[in-house]
PQR file of N, CA, C, O and H, with PARSE charges and radii, in Angstrom:
ATOM      1  N   MET A   1      21.591   6.986  44.625 -0.4000 1.5000
ATOM      2  CA  MET A   1      20.008   5.332  44.582 -0.0000 2.0000
ATOM      3  C   MET A   1      19.499   5.924  43.573  0.5500 1.7000
ATOM      4  O   MET A   1      19.655   5.537  42.415 -0.5500 1.4000
ATOM      5  N   VAL A   2      18.591   7.305  44.046 -0.4000 1.5000
ATOM      6  CA  VAL A   2      17.309   7.521  43.151 -0.0000 2.0000
ATOM      7  C   VAL A   2      17.751   7.518  41.810  0.5500 1.7000
ATOM      8  O   VAL A   2      17.067   6.900  40.994 -0.5500 1.4000
ATOM      9  H   VAL A   2      18.465   7.619  44.987  0.4000 1.0000
ATOM     10  N   LEU A   3      18.618   8.010  41.496 -0.4000 1.5000
ATOM     11  CA  LEU A   3      19.648   8.562  40.335 -0.0000 2.0000
ATOM     12  C   LEU A   3      19.310   7.192  39.231  0.5500 1.7000
ATOM     13  O   LEU A   3      18.768   7.154  38.126 -0.5500 1.4000
ATOM     14  H   LEU A   3      19.174   8.511  42.160  0.4000 1.0000
ATOM     15  N   GLY A   4      20.031   5.914  40.295 -0.4000 1.5000
ATOM     16  CA  GLY A   4      20.446   4.629  39.654 -0.0000 2.0000
ATOM     17  C   GLY A   4      19.255   4.177  38.917  0.5500 1.7000
ATOM     18  O   GLY A   4      19.175   3.746  37.766 -0.5500 1.4000
ATOM     19  H   GLY A   4      20.471   5.945  41.193  0.4000 1.0000
ATOM     20  N   PHE A   5      18.084   4.416  40.062 -0.4000 1.5000
ATOM     21  CA  PHE A   5      16.802   3.990  40.042 -0.0000 2.0000
ATOM     22  C   PHE A   5      16.078   4.448  38.164  0.5500 1.7000
ATOM     23  O   PHE A   5      15.843   3.709  37.208 -0.5500 1.4000
ATOM     24  H   PHE A   5      18.149   4.766  40.996  0.4000 1.0000
ATOM     25  N   LEU A   6      15.908   6.193  38.363 -0.4000 1.5000
ATOM     26  CA  LEU A   6      15.823   6.853  37.504 -0.0000 2.0000
ATOM     27  C   LEU A   6      16.325   6.469  36.113  0.5500 1.7000
ATOM     28  O   LEU A   6      15.640   6.380  35.095 -0.5500 1.4000
ATOM     29  H   LEU A   6      16.099   6.794  39.139  0.4000 1.0000
ATOM     30  N   LEU A   7      18.191   6.166  36.296 -0.4000 1.5000
ATOM     31  CA  LEU A   7      18.741   6.018  35.023 -0.0000 2.0000
ATOM     32  C   LEU A   7      18.083   4.370  34.653  0.5500 1.7000
ATOM     33  O   LEU A   7      17.851   4.019  33.496 -0.5500 1.4000
ATOM     34  H   LEU A   7      18.748   6.238  37.123  0.4000 1.0000
ATOM     35  N   ALA A   8      17.884   3.619  35.678 -0.4000 1.5000
ATOM     36  CA  ALA A   8      17.452   2.304  35.243 -0.0000 2.0000
ATOM     37  C   ALA A   8      16.107   2.049  34.417  0.5500 1.7000
ATOM     38  O   ALA A   8      16.048   1.254  33.479 -0.5500 1.4000
ATOM     39  H   ALA A   8      18.072   3.904  36.618  0.4000 1.0000
ATOM     40  N   LYS A   9      14.976   2.859  34.901 -0.4000 1.5000
ATOM     41  CA  LYS A   9      13.687   2.770  34.300 -0.0000 2.0000
ATOM     42  C   LYS A   9      13.785   4.036  33.010  0.5500 1.7000
ATOM     43  O   LYS A   9      12.855   4.162  32.213 -0.5500 1.4000
ATOM     44  H   LYS A   9      15.024   3.505  35.663  0.4000 1.0000
ATOM     45  N   ALA A  10      14.956   4.869  32.948 -0.4000 1.5000
ATOM     46  CA  ALA A  10      15.013   5.575  31.549 -0.0000 2.0000
ATOM     47  C   ALA A  10      15.534   4.242  30.404  0.5500 1.7000
ATOM     48  O   ALA A  10      15.229   4.211  29.212 -0.5500 1.4000
ATOM     49  H   ALA A  10      15.711   4.767  33.595  0.4000 1.0000
ATOM     50  N   ILE A  11      16.242   3.372  31.016 -0.4000 1.5000
ATOM     51  CA  ILE A  11      17.033   2.392  29.760 -0.0000 2.0000
ATOM     52  C   ILE A  11      16.168   1.092  29.423  0.5500 1.7000
ATOM     53  O   ILE A  11      16.347   0.182  28.614 -0.5500 1.4000
ATOM     54  H   ILE A  11      16.489   3.397  31.984  0.4000 1.0000
ATOM     55  N   LEU A  12      15.368   1.301  30.164 -0.4000 1.5000
ATOM     56  CA  LEU A  12      13.801  -0.034  30.112 -0.0000 2.0000
ATOM     57  C   LEU A  12      13.058   0.833  29.712  0.5500 1.7000
ATOM     58  O   LEU A  12      12.924   0.316  28.603 -0.5500 1.4000
ATOM     59  H   LEU A  12      15.223   2.041  30.821  0.4000 1.0000
ATOM     60  N   LEU A  13      12.472   1.681  29.652 -0.4000 1.5000
ATOM     61  CA  LEU A  13      11.631   2.782  28.967 -0.0000 2.0000
ATOM     62  C   LEU A  13      12.106   2.840  27.633  0.5500 1.7000
ATOM     63  O   LEU A  13      11.160   2.761  26.849 -0.5500 1.4000
ATOM     64  H   LEU A  13      12.581   2.101  30.553  0.4000 1.0000
ATOM     65  N   THR A  14      13.302   2.957  27.023 -0.4000 1.5000
ATOM     66  CA  THR A  14      13.848   3.184  25.981 -0.0000 2.0000
ATOM     67  C   THR A  14      14.142   2.320  24.829  0.5500 1.7000
ATOM     68  O   THR A  14      14.107   2.618  23.635 -0.5500 1.4000
ATOM     69  H   THR A  14      14.070   3.021  27.660  0.4000 1.0000
ATOM     70  N   ARG A  15      14.596   0.610  25.675 -0.4000 1.5000
ATOM     71  CA  ARG A  15      14.182  -0.320  25.234 -0.0000 2.0000
ATOM     72  C   ARG A  15      12.888  -0.993  24.689  0.5500 1.7000
ATOM     73  O   ARG A  15      12.887  -1.587  23.611 -0.5500 1.4000
ATOM     74  H   ARG A  15      14.625   0.368  26.644  0.4000 1.0000
ATOM     75  N   GLU A  16      11.666  -0.864  25.566 -0.4000 1.5000
ATOM     76  CA  GLU A  16      10.095  -0.582  25.149 -0.0000 2.0000
ATOM     77  C   GLU A  16       9.964   0.124  24.310  0.5500 1.7000
ATOM     78  O   GLU A  16       8.999  -0.272  23.655 -0.5500 1.4000
ATOM     79  H   GLU A  16      11.667  -0.382  26.442  0.4000 1.0000
ATOM     80  N   ILE A  17      10.441   1.143  23.821 -0.4000 1.5000
ATOM     81  CA  ILE A  17       9.851   2.665  22.978 -0.0000 2.0000
ATOM     82  C   ILE A  17      10.445   1.611  21.735  0.5500 1.7000
ATOM     83  O   ILE A  17       9.577   0.962  21.151 -0.5500 1.4000
ATOM     84  H   ILE A  17      11.224   1.465  24.353  0.4000 1.0000
ATOM     85  N   ASN A  18      11.781   1.428  21.335 -0.4000 1.5000
ATOM     86  CA  ASN A  18      12.474   0.554  20.802 -0.0000 2.0000
ATOM     87  C   ASN A  18      11.838  -0.280  19.765  0.5500 1.7000
ATOM     88  O   ASN A  18      11.752  -0.208  18.539 -0.5500 1.4000
ATOM     89  H   ASN A  18      12.485   1.956  21.810  0.4000 1.0000
ATOM     90  N   ALA A  19      11.300  -1.331  20.930 -0.4000 1.5000
ATOM     91  CA  ALA A  19      10.868  -2.618  20.407 -0.0000 2.0000
ATOM     92  C   ALA A  19       9.220  -2.487  19.776  0.5500 1.7000
ATOM     93  O   ALA A  19       8.834  -3.278  18.916 -0.5500 1.4000
ATOM     94  H   ALA A  19      11.369  -1.390  21.926  0.4000 1.0000
ATOM     95  N   HIS A  20       8.550  -1.670  20.184 -0.4000 1.5000
ATOM     96  CA  HIS A  20       7.246  -1.071  19.253 -0.0000 2.0000
ATOM     97  C   HIS A  20       7.348  -0.164  18.205  0.5500 1.7000
ATOM     98  O   HIS A  20       6.379   0.044  17.475 -0.5500 1.4000
ATOM     99  H   HIS A  20       8.863  -1.027  20.883  0.4000 1.0000
ATOM    100  N   HIS A  21       8.590   0.491  18.023 -0.4000 1.5000
ATOM    101  CA  HIS A  21       8.842   0.818  17.082 -0.0000 2.0000
ATOM    102  C   HIS A  21       9.387  -0.044  16.398  0.5500 1.7000
ATOM    103  O   HIS A  21       8.861  -0.011  15.286 -0.5500 1.4000
ATOM    104  H   HIS A  21       9.377   0.321  18.616  0.4000 1.0000
ATOM    105  N   GLN A  22      10.223  -0.869  16.453 -0.4000 1.5000
ATOM    106  CA  GLN A  22      10.861  -2.412  15.454 -0.0000 2.0000
ATOM    107  C   GLN A  22       9.768  -2.610  14.602  0.5500 1.7000
ATOM    108  O   GLN A  22       9.772  -2.456  13.380 -0.5500 1.4000
ATOM    109  H   GLN A  22      10.650  -0.896  17.356  0.4000 1.0000
ATOM    110  N   SER A  23       8.258  -3.171  15.737 -0.4000 1.5000
ATOM    111  CA  SER A  23       7.023  -4.045  15.269 -0.0000 2.0000
ATOM    112  C   SER A  23       6.325  -3.089  14.590  0.5500 1.7000
ATOM    113  O   SER A  23       5.624  -3.281  13.597 -0.5500 1.4000
ATOM    114  H   SER A  23       8.254  -3.296  16.730  0.4000 1.0000
ATOM    115  N   GLY A  24       6.521  -2.105  15.121 -0.4000 1.5000
ATOM    116  CA  GLY A  24       5.671  -1.068  13.733 -0.0000 2.0000
ATOM    117  C   GLY A  24       6.308  -0.798  12.321  0.5500 1.7000
ATOM    118  O   GLY A  24       5.571  -0.635  11.349 -0.5500 1.4000
ATOM    119  H   GLY A  24       7.091  -1.949  15.928  0.4000 1.0000
ATOM    120  N   VAL A  25       8.017  -0.738  12.179 -0.4000 1.5000
ATOM    121  CA  VAL A  25       8.477  -0.571  10.865 -0.0000 2.0000
ATOM    122  C   VAL A  25       8.053  -1.932  10.641  0.5500 1.7000
ATOM    123  O   VAL A  25       6.963  -1.778  10.091 -0.5500 1.4000
ATOM    124  H   VAL A  25       8.616  -0.871  12.968  0.4000 1.0000
ATOM    125  N   PHE A  26       8.311  -3.467  10.761 -0.4000 1.5000
ATOM    126  CA  PHE A  26       7.856  -4.664  10.375 -0.0000 2.0000
ATOM    127  C   PHE A  26       6.335  -4.503  10.037  0.5500 1.7000
ATOM    128  O   PHE A  26       5.780  -4.863   8.998 -0.5500 1.4000
ATOM    129  H   PHE A  26       9.197  -3.592  11.208  0.4000 1.0000
ATOM    130  N   LYS A  27       5.858  -3.982  10.957 -0.4000 1.5000
ATOM    131  CA  LYS A  27       4.121  -4.129  10.118 -0.0000 2.0000
ATOM    132  C   LYS A  27       3.804  -3.502   9.040  0.5500 1.7000
ATOM    133  O   LYS A  27       3.162  -4.066   8.153 -0.5500 1.4000
ATOM    134  H   LYS A  27       6.308  -3.689  11.800  0.4000 1.0000
ATOM    135  N   LEU A  28       4.306  -1.929   8.926 -0.4000 1.5000
ATOM    136  CA  LEU A  28       4.109  -1.154   7.683 -0.0000 2.0000
ATOM    137  C   LEU A  28       4.836  -2.033   6.426  0.5500 1.7000
ATOM    138  O   LEU A  28       4.103  -2.204   5.451 -0.5500 1.4000
ATOM    139  H   LEU A  28       4.827  -1.471   9.646  0.4000 1.0000
ATOM    140  N   LYS A  29       6.160  -2.589   6.348 -0.4000 1.5000
ATOM    141  CA  LYS A  29       7.234  -3.349   5.445 -0.0000 2.0000
ATOM    142  C   LYS A  29       5.882  -4.294   5.349  0.5500 1.7000
ATOM    143  O   LYS A  29       5.254  -4.177   4.297 -0.5500 1.4000
ATOM    144  H   LYS A  29       6.756  -2.450   7.140  0.4000 1.0000
ATOM    145  N   ASP A  30       5.375  -5.203   6.314 -0.4000 1.5000
ATOM    146  CA  ASP A  30       4.381  -6.122   5.523 -0.0000 2.0000
ATOM    147  C   ASP A  30       3.360  -5.310   4.928  0.5500 1.7000
ATOM    148  O   ASP A  30       3.594  -5.056   3.747 -0.5500 1.4000
ATOM    149  H   ASP A  30       5.885  -5.299   7.168  0.4000 1.0000
ATOM    150  N   ALA A  31       2.375  -4.860   5.355 -0.4000 1.5000
ATOM    151  CA  ALA A  31       1.733  -3.657   4.567 -0.0000 2.0000
ATOM    152  C   ALA A  31       1.759  -3.222   3.328  0.5500 1.7000
ATOM    153  O   ALA A  31       0.755  -3.066   2.633 -0.5500 1.4000
ATOM    154  H   ALA A  31       2.185  -5.067   6.315  0.4000 1.0000
ATOM    155  N   ARG A  32       3.105  -2.967   2.926 -0.4000 1.5000
ATOM    156  CA  ARG A  32       3.161  -1.930   2.173 -0.0000 2.0000
ATOM    157  C   ARG A  32       3.660  -3.359   0.803  0.5500 1.7000
ATOM    158  O   ARG A  32       3.434  -3.246  -0.402 -0.5500 1.4000
ATOM    159  H   ARG A  32       3.921  -3.094   3.491  0.4000 1.0000
ATOM    160  N   ARG A  33       4.501  -4.854   1.630 -0.4000 1.5000
ATOM    161  CA  ARG A  33       4.622  -5.532   0.620 -0.0000 2.0000
ATOM    162  C   ARG A  33       3.617  -6.375   0.538  0.5500 1.7000
ATOM    163  O   ARG A  33       3.973  -7.444   0.042 -0.5500 1.4000
ATOM    164  H   ARG A  33       4.685  -4.946   2.608  0.4000 1.0000
ATOM    165  N   GLN A  34       2.124  -6.310   0.919 -0.4000 1.5000
ATOM    166  CA  GLN A  34       0.546  -6.947   0.813 -0.0000 2.0000
ATOM    167  C   GLN A  34      -0.148  -5.860  -0.368  0.5500 1.7000
ATOM    168  O   GLN A  34      -0.928  -6.192  -1.260 -0.5500 1.4000
ATOM    169  H   GLN A  34       1.835  -5.442   1.322  0.4000 1.0000
ATOM    170  N   THR A  35       0.321  -4.627  -0.123 -0.4000 1.5000
ATOM    171  CA  THR A  35      -0.469  -3.530  -0.930 -0.0000 2.0000
ATOM    172  C   THR A  35       0.099  -3.734  -2.200  0.5500 1.7000
ATOM    173  O   THR A  35      -0.681  -3.501  -3.124 -0.5500 1.4000
ATOM    174  H   THR A  35       0.955  -4.358   0.602  0.4000 1.0000
ATOM    175  N   ALA A  36       1.576  -4.212  -2.616 -0.4000 1.5000
ATOM    176  CA  ALA A  36       2.055  -4.342  -3.774 -0.0000 2.0000
ATOM    177  C   ALA A  36       1.959  -5.549  -4.519  0.5500 1.7000
ATOM    178  O   ALA A  36       2.104  -5.588  -5.740 -0.5500 1.4000
ATOM    179  H   ALA A  36       2.210  -4.400  -1.866  0.4000 1.0000
ATOM    180  N   GLU A  37       1.741  -6.433  -3.876 -0.4000 1.5000
ATOM    181  CA  GLU A  37       0.775  -7.980  -4.023 -0.0000 2.0000
ATOM    182  C   GLU A  37      -0.188  -7.881  -4.553  0.5500 1.7000
ATOM    183  O   GLU A  37      -0.287  -8.236  -5.728 -0.5500 1.4000
ATOM    184  H   GLU A  37       1.623  -6.401  -2.883  0.4000 1.0000
ATOM    185  N   MET A  38      -1.196  -7.379  -3.879 -0.4000 1.5000
ATOM    186  CA  MET A  38      -2.294  -6.524  -4.623 -0.0000 2.0000
ATOM    187  C   MET A  38      -2.457  -6.134  -5.891  0.5500 1.7000
ATOM    188  O   MET A  38      -3.100  -6.634  -6.814 -0.5500 1.4000
ATOM    189  H   MET A  38      -1.116  -7.091  -2.925  0.4000 1.0000
ATOM    190  N   VAL A  39      -1.472  -4.716  -5.784 -0.4000 1.5000
ATOM    191  CA  VAL A  39      -1.736  -4.171  -7.002 -0.0000 2.0000
ATOM    192  C   VAL A  39      -1.161  -4.649  -8.058  0.5500 1.7000
ATOM    193  O   VAL A  39      -1.587  -4.308  -9.161 -0.5500 1.4000
ATOM    194  H   VAL A  39      -0.950  -4.310  -5.035  0.4000 1.0000
ATOM    195  N   LEU A  40       0.063  -5.651  -7.929 -0.4000 1.5000
ATOM    196  CA  LEU A  40       0.546  -6.500  -9.268 -0.0000 2.0000
ATOM    197  C   LEU A  40      -0.576  -7.803  -9.797  0.5500 1.7000
ATOM    198  O   LEU A  40      -0.401  -8.396 -10.861 -0.5500 1.4000
ATOM    199  H   LEU A  40       0.409  -5.928  -7.033  0.4000 1.0000
ATOM    200  N   SER A  41      -1.730  -8.107  -8.849 -0.4000 1.5000
ATOM    201  CA  SER A  41      -2.191  -8.801  -9.070 -0.0000 2.0000
ATOM    202  C   SER A  41      -3.487  -8.663  -9.924  0.5500 1.7000
ATOM    203  O   SER A  41      -4.280  -9.463 -10.421 -0.5500 1.4000
ATOM    204  H   SER A  41      -1.872  -7.624  -7.985  0.4000 1.0000
ATOM    205  N   MET A  42      -3.362  -7.284  -9.880 -0.4000 1.5000
ATOM    206  CA  MET A  42      -4.775  -6.793 -10.178 -0.0000 2.0000
ATOM    207  C   MET A  42      -5.181  -6.848 -11.656  0.5500 1.7000
ATOM    208  O   MET A  42      -4.191  -7.244 -12.270 -0.5500 1.4000
ATOM    209  H   MET A  42      -2.719  -6.634  -9.476  0.4000 1.0000
ATOM    210  N   SER A  43      -6.128  -6.641 -12.439 -0.4000 1.5000
ATOM    211  CA  SER A  43      -5.670  -6.078 -14.356 -0.0000 2.0000
ATOM    212  C   SER A  43      -5.602  -4.536 -14.757  0.5500 1.7000
ATOM    213  O   SER A  43      -6.154  -3.629 -14.133 -0.5500 1.4000
ATOM    214  H   SER A  43      -6.933  -6.319 -11.939  0.4000 1.0000
ATOM    215  N   GLU A  44      -5.086  -4.443 -15.525 -0.4000 1.5000
ATOM    216  CA  GLU A  44      -4.459  -3.236 -15.902 -0.0000 2.0000
ATOM    217  C   GLU A  44      -5.836  -2.112 -15.940  0.5500 1.7000
ATOM    218  O   GLU A  44      -5.650  -0.902 -16.074 -0.5500 1.4000
ATOM    219  H   GLU A  44      -4.638  -5.180 -16.032  0.4000 1.0000
ATOM    220  N   GLN A  45      -6.967  -2.608 -15.826 -0.4000 1.5000
ATOM    221  CA  GLN A  45      -8.260  -1.922 -15.808 -0.0000 2.0000
ATOM    222  C   GLN A  45      -8.114  -1.608 -14.391  0.5500 1.7000
ATOM    223  O   GLN A  45      -8.580  -0.496 -14.141 -0.5500 1.4000
ATOM    224  H   GLN A  45      -7.118  -3.591 -15.717  0.4000 1.0000
ATOM    225  N   GLY A  46      -7.803  -1.991 -13.749 -0.4000 1.5000
ATOM    226  CA  GLY A  46      -8.132  -2.552 -12.228 -0.0000 2.0000
ATOM    227  C   GLY A  46      -6.769  -1.397 -11.907  0.5500 1.7000
ATOM    228  O   GLY A  46      -7.046  -0.632 -10.983 -0.5500 1.4000
ATOM    229  H   GLY A  46      -7.425  -2.894 -13.952  0.4000 1.0000
ATOM    230  N   ARG A  47      -5.960  -1.266 -12.267 -0.4000 1.5000
ATOM    231  CA  ARG A  47      -4.269  -0.531 -11.743 -0.0000 2.0000
ATOM    232  C   ARG A  47      -5.093   1.056 -12.085  0.5500 1.7000
ATOM    233  O   ARG A  47      -5.187   1.993 -11.292 -0.5500 1.4000
ATOM    234  H   ARG A  47      -5.735  -1.887 -13.018  0.4000 1.0000
ATOM    235  N   SER A  48      -5.541   1.007 -13.274 -0.4000 1.5000
ATOM    236  CA  SER A  48      -5.815   2.409 -13.795 -0.0000 2.0000
ATOM    237  C   SER A  48      -7.055   3.463 -13.176  0.5500 1.7000
ATOM    238  O   SER A  48      -7.162   4.689 -13.178 -0.5500 1.4000
ATOM    239  H   SER A  48      -5.465   0.246 -13.918  0.4000 1.0000
ATOM    240  N   LEU A  49      -8.046   2.199 -12.576 -0.4000 1.5000
ATOM    241  CA  LEU A  49      -8.908   3.029 -11.786 -0.0000 2.0000
ATOM    242  C   LEU A  49      -8.660   2.932 -10.136  0.5500 1.7000
ATOM    243  O   LEU A  49      -9.700   3.196  -9.533 -0.5500 1.4000
ATOM    244  H   LEU A  49      -7.958   1.203 -12.574  0.4000 1.0000
ATOM    245  N   LEU A  50      -7.627   2.642  -9.330 -0.4000 1.5000
ATOM    246  CA  LEU A  50      -7.852   2.040  -8.611 -0.0000 2.0000
ATOM    247  C   LEU A  50      -6.058   3.699  -8.574  0.5500 1.7000
ATOM    248  O   LEU A  50      -5.717   4.287  -7.547 -0.5500 1.4000
ATOM    249  H   LEU A  50      -6.781   2.427  -9.819  0.4000 1.0000
ATOM    250  N   ALA A  51      -5.590   3.855  -9.597 -0.4000 1.5000
ATOM    251  CA  ALA A  51      -4.708   5.004  -9.280 -0.0000 2.0000
ATOM    252  C   ALA A  51      -5.047   6.651  -9.755  0.5500 1.7000
ATOM    253  O   ALA A  51      -4.352   7.649  -9.566 -0.5500 1.4000
ATOM    254  H   ALA A  51      -5.867   3.377 -10.430  0.4000 1.0000
ATOM    255  N   ARG A  52      -6.743   6.493 -10.624 -0.4000 1.5000
ATOM    256  CA  ARG A  52      -7.194   7.819 -10.289 -0.0000 2.0000
ATOM    257  C   ARG A  52      -7.928   8.070  -9.214  0.5500 1.7000
ATOM    258  O   ARG A  52      -7.970   9.145  -8.615 -0.5500 1.4000
ATOM    259  H   ARG A  52      -7.308   5.682 -10.777  0.4000 1.0000
ATOM    260  N   ARG A  53      -8.628   6.894  -8.903 -0.4000 1.5000
ATOM    261  CA  ARG A  53      -9.243   7.157  -7.210 -0.0000 2.0000
ATOM    262  C   ARG A  53      -8.110   8.001  -6.442  0.5500 1.7000
ATOM    263  O   ARG A  53      -7.959   9.173  -6.096 -0.5500 1.4000
ATOM    264  H   ARG A  53      -8.594   6.021  -9.389  0.4000 1.0000
ATOM    265  N   THR A  54      -7.495   6.969  -6.370 -0.4000 1.5000
ATOM    266  CA  THR A  54      -5.689   7.907  -5.212 -0.0000 2.0000
ATOM    267  C   THR A  54      -5.274   9.011  -5.613  0.5500 1.7000
ATOM    268  O   THR A  54      -5.036   9.991  -4.908 -0.5500 1.4000
ATOM    269  H   THR A  54      -7.618   6.018  -6.651  0.4000 1.0000
ATOM    270  N   SER A  55      -5.175   8.929  -6.645 -0.4000 1.5000
ATOM    271  CA  SER A  55      -4.734  10.687  -7.310 -0.0000 2.0000
ATOM    272  C   SER A  55      -5.734  11.773  -7.092  0.5500 1.7000
ATOM    273  O   SER A  55      -5.487  12.979  -7.106 -0.5500 1.4000
ATOM    274  H   SER A  55      -5.369   8.132  -7.218  0.4000 1.0000
ATOM    275  N   ARG A  56      -7.195  11.060  -6.836 -0.4000 1.5000
ATOM    276  CA  ARG A  56      -8.461  11.868  -6.689 -0.0000 2.0000
ATOM    277  C   ARG A  56      -8.762  12.643  -5.023  0.5500 1.7000
ATOM    278  O   ARG A  56      -9.254  13.662  -4.537 -0.5500 1.4000
ATOM    279  H   ARG A  56      -7.396  10.080  -6.825  0.4000 1.0000
ATOM    280  N   PHE A  57      -7.924  11.059  -4.514 -0.4000 1.5000
ATOM    281  CA  PHE A  57      -8.038  11.617  -3.114 -0.0000 2.0000
ATOM    282  C   PHE A  57      -6.912  12.134  -2.179  0.5500 1.7000
ATOM    283  O   PHE A  57      -7.034  12.527  -1.019 -0.5500 1.4000
ATOM    284  H   PHE A  57      -7.524  10.232  -4.908  0.4000 1.0000
ATOM    285  N   LEU A  58      -5.730  12.044  -2.977 -0.4000 1.5000
ATOM    286  CA  LEU A  58      -4.791  12.667  -2.593 -0.0000 2.0000
ATOM    287  C   LEU A  58      -4.616  14.356  -2.677  0.5500 1.7000
ATOM    288  O   LEU A  58      -4.086  15.166  -1.916 -0.5500 1.4000
ATOM    289  H   LEU A  58      -5.632  11.724  -3.919  0.4000 1.0000
ATOM    290  N   HIS A  59      -5.333  14.490  -3.997 -0.4000 1.5000
ATOM    291  CA  HIS A  59      -6.041  15.955  -3.961 -0.0000 2.0000
ATOM    292  C   HIS A  59      -6.495  16.722  -3.544  0.5500 1.7000
ATOM    293  O   HIS A  59      -6.416  17.946  -3.657 -0.5500 1.4000
ATOM    294  H   HIS A  59      -5.763  13.832  -4.615  0.4000 1.0000
ATOM    295  N   THR A  60      -7.149  15.943  -2.888 -0.4000 1.5000
ATOM    296  CA  THR A  60      -8.690  16.288  -2.109 -0.0000 2.0000
ATOM    297  C   THR A  60      -8.052  16.556  -0.305  0.5500 1.7000
ATOM    298  O   THR A  60      -8.690  17.230   0.503 -0.5500 1.4000
ATOM    299  H   THR A  60      -7.213  14.949  -2.797  0.4000 1.0000
ATOM    300  N   MET A  61      -6.740  15.886   0.021 -0.4000 1.5000
ATOM    301  CA  MET A  61      -6.184  16.258   0.651 -0.0000 2.0000
ATOM    302  C   MET A  61      -5.283  17.426   0.799  0.5500 1.7000
ATOM    303  O   MET A  61      -4.838  17.647   1.925 -0.5500 1.4000
ATOM    304  H   MET A  61      -6.221  15.338  -0.635  0.4000 1.0000
ATOM    305  N   ASP A  62      -4.901  18.329  -0.343 -0.4000 1.5000
ATOM    306  CA  ASP A  62      -4.012  19.519  -0.060 -0.0000 2.0000
ATOM    307  C   ASP A  62      -4.650  20.586   0.124  0.5500 1.7000
ATOM    308  O   ASP A  62      -4.048  21.633   0.364 -0.5500 1.4000
ATOM    309  H   ASP A  62      -5.263  18.149  -1.257  0.4000 1.0000
TER
END
């Protein structure tokens, strides 16, 4: 009886974790899409500036 309860609890917890993971994946995909749209709408000068700043930021993280 206790084993059945623990198994049911584990299944429910797994489903909850999977649901949170799925929503996180969708949020990430949406953020990537929004970022891509923003970059595409920028001027060439703006994209160049963004690339330089991103490159500098990534080098400081090493």
